[in-house]
C-alpha positions, 0 to 999 in steps of 0.5 A: 533304114530311115529310106525303108521307113519312108517307103513304108510310110509312103505306101501306107499313106497312099493306101489310106487315101485310096481306102477313104475314096480320095482318088475318085475312082473304082480302082487304084492306078499304083504307079501314077500315085506313087510318082505324084507322091515322089515328086511332092516329096522332092519339092518339099525337100527342095524347099527346106532351108539349109542355114539361119537365113531360113531362105529357100535354096536357089539350087537343090540337087537331089539323088534318087537311088533306086536298088 
């Protein structure tokens, strides 16, 4: 359920930015925007401290499951 919620939020945020003219084009190239957002989400996740030391992990393994 959490994954579906994140997908909806991702698409909503992309459409909102497009409507605000933040992608500087007349049309939206949807796939590049999704790819950029996925990369951003992976980077953000990889930089989350995992213990009380609050250090960013040196290695992060992320599994991406596509239905």
